[in-house]
N, C-alpha and C positions, 0 to 999 in steps of 0.2 A: 248591550252596553257598547259594543264596537261602533254601532251606527251613530249614537250621540257624540261619541268622542271624535269620530270622523267629521261630523257636522261642525263641531266647535273648532276643530283644527282647520277646516276649510274656511270658516268665517274669519279666523284670526290669521290665516295664511302663515301657519306655524314656521315653516322654513324661512320665509322672508323676515318674520318677526324675530326668530332666533338669530339670524344673521345680523339684524340691527342690534340686538342685545350684545352679541359677541363683538361687534364693531365698537360699541360704547366701552366694553370692558378692555378692548385693545387700546383705545385712546387713554383710558385711565392708567393702565400698566405702563404704556409708553411714557406718560408724563411723570408717574410716581416712581418708576423703576422697581415696583414691588406690587404684590397683590395681597389683599386681606379680605375680611368679611365685607367691607364696604363695596368692593368691586363686584361681588356677587349680588349684593343688594341693588347696586346700580344696574347691572345687567338684567336682573329680574324686572326692575322698574321700566327700563327701556323696552323690554320684551312685551310687557303688559300694555304700555302706551302704543307700541306699534300694532299689536293685535287689536286693540280698541279702535285705532285709526283705520285699520283694514276693514273691520266690521262696519264702521261708519261709511267708508268708501263704498262698500257693497250695498249699503242702504241707499246711498246717493245714486248708484248705477244699476239699481235692481231692474229697471225697465229695459235698459240696453243689454244687460247681462242675459235677460230672457230671450234675446234675439240671436245670441251667438252660441253655437254648439260648444265652444270652449268653456263658456261660463254658465250655461243654463242649468248645470247640475249644482251650482252653488246654493247655499241654504235658503236664500230668499226666493229666487226664481223657481227652485225645485219644490218649494212649499215645505221644506224641512223645518223652517223657522218662520215666525211671523215678524213683521216689521217692528212691532212693539217689543217683542222679545230681543231682537237684535239691538235696538236702541237701549234697552235696559242693560244688556251685557256691556255695550260700549260705555254706558254711563257708570258702570262699575269699574271696568278695566282701565279706562283712561285716567280718572282721578286717582285710582290706586297706584297706577304706574307713576304718575307725577309726584304722588306723596313719597314713594320709595326713592325716586330720583332726588327729591328735596332732602330727605334724610341722609342720603349718601353724598350729595354734592352741593347742597345749599341752593340759594335763590338763583344763582347764575345758571346752573345746570337745568333746574326746573323751568326757568324762563326759556331756555333754548328748546326744551321739550314742548312747551306751549306753542312756540313759534313753528316748530316742525308740524304740529297738527294743523295749524292755520294755513301753512304753506301747502301741505299735502291735500287736505280735505277742502280748504277754502279756495286755493288757487289752481293747483295742478289738476284736480279732478274736474273742474269746470273748463279749464283750458283744453282738455282732451276732446271736448265736444266742438271746439272752435278751430283749432289749428293742428296740423300734422307735426308741428315742432314743439308741442307741449313738453316733450321729454327734456328739452334744453333747460328751461327754468325748473322743471320737475326734478332734474338730476341733483339739485341742491339738497334734496331730502337725503341722499346717500352720504353727504358730507356731515350731516348734523349729528348722528349717533357718536362718531369718534370725537366730535367737538364737545358733546355732552360729557363724555368720559374724561377728556383732557381738562375741561373746566372743573369737573367734580374732584379731580386729583390736585387741583390748585396750580395747574400748569400755566405758564406765561402765554397769554392769548396772542401775543405778537411774535412768538417764536417761529422762525422760518420752518422748523420741523413740522409745526402744526399746519402751516400753509401747504406744505408738500403732502402731508397726510390727507387733508381735506380735498386737495386737488385730485389725488389718486381716487378717492371714493366718488367724487363728482364725475370724473371721467369714466369710471367703470359703469356708472348708472346709464349713460347715454347709449352705448351699444347694447346693453342689457335690455333697455326699453325698446330700442329700435328693432333688435333681432326678434323680440317677442311680437311686436306689431307687424313686422314684415312676414313672419311665419304664419300669422293668422290674418293677413291683409284682407282676404275675401270676406271673412267673418266680420271684421271691423267695418268694412265697407257696407255690408248688408245691414249693419246696425246704425249706419249713418255717421260713423266716426272716421275722421280723416286720418290717414297714416302716411309715412314717407313714401310708401309704394304708390300712392296716388299722385305724388309730386314728381318723383324721379323715375327714370328708366331703370331697368334691372342692372345695366352696366354701371350707371351713375351711382346707384344705391350700394352696390357691392363695393365700389371704391370708397365711398364715404364711410361706410361701416368699418371697412378695414383701417382707414385713417384713425378713427376713434379707438379701435382696438390697439393699433400701434401706439397711440398716445398713452393708453393705459399701461402698456408694457414699458414704455420709456419712462413714464413718471415713477414707476416702481424702482427704477435704477437710481432715482434721486434719494432714496431712503438712506443710502450709505453715506453720501457727503454731508447730509444734514444731521446724521446721528440717530436716525430711527432704528437702524440696525447697528450693532456694536461689534459683532464677530464676523471674521472672514467667511466661515461656512455659510452664514445667512446671506451674505452678499453674493457668493457663488451660486447659491440656490436660486436667488432672485434672477440672476443672469440666465440660468438655465430655464427657469419657468417662463421668463419673458420671451426667450427664443422659441419655446414650444407654443406659447400663445400666438406668436406671430405666424408660425407655420400653420397653425389651425385657422387663424384668421385669413391667411392667404388663400385658403381653399375656397372662400366665397368669391374670390376674384377669378381664380382659374376655373371654377365651376359656377359661373355667375347665373347660368340658367336655372340653377337649383337654389337661388337666393331665398325663395319662399319656403324652402324646406331646410332651414339652417339650424336645426335642433342641436346638431353636434357642436357647432361653434358656441351656441348659447350654453350648453352644458360645460364646455371647456372653460368658458368665462366664469361660470359659477364655481367650478372646482378651483380655478386659479385664485379666486378671492378667498376661499376657505383655506387654501394652503398658505397664502400670504398671511392671513390672520394667525394661523398656527405658528408660522415663523416668528411673528411679532412676540407671541407669548413665550415661545421657547428661547428666543434670543434674550429677552429681558429677564425672564425668571431664572435662567441658567447662568446669568452673568454674576 
């Protein structure tokens, strides 16, 4: 039983899909100032949509995945699932996710969900084969789940708070993508995929990644003036978290020779996002 569950979890990249669902729920709570059954319905819908898009992405990249040690254990290159089986699951998860998003948030939220799939599977996945800078347009994917949540809650789409929220998630995606690509640069190169490591020197790359991390940390400090956080403790927590993230990010400059082994910074970036999401929920729901 454990093996099939692990296979399905790998196909849907559960942790990433869960983060997308939580981001959508955060957008909903921030716009609605409350949580109810619909927020959980929305989160489930975004999770299913993200998991289905992940499976479709793995179908699209099954040949290059087989060339990299990092990805050759995925369901398709490992033979744990057939291409037909993957497409069948994607054909179930994505429509089901969109249907739940529609029930929770209406046409607008569902439309953003469709756009997310087109952008991720139609544009970003193909750009990865062409340019080392695919993460820049691809980072828009990170901003779409909170936008779905905000729209589903009936929030004003011209609200400056929404712009700051989406900016934060957009900025977070870039160093996340690049740190992953840089960490496995040799494997990406062997698979014929361009990465920033093939364009910049280690010194240049360490500085560029740090600038993106600094932008993430600074953007989170804008939550307070635009009203995304309402209580002083949340603002202080963001200040501390941003400082810690900057310290960790600075390590890739002071130890630039180890830029290709930057797992600690990647983990710190992931933990940072989860803590920020927790702060959003706590700040809104305890107000």
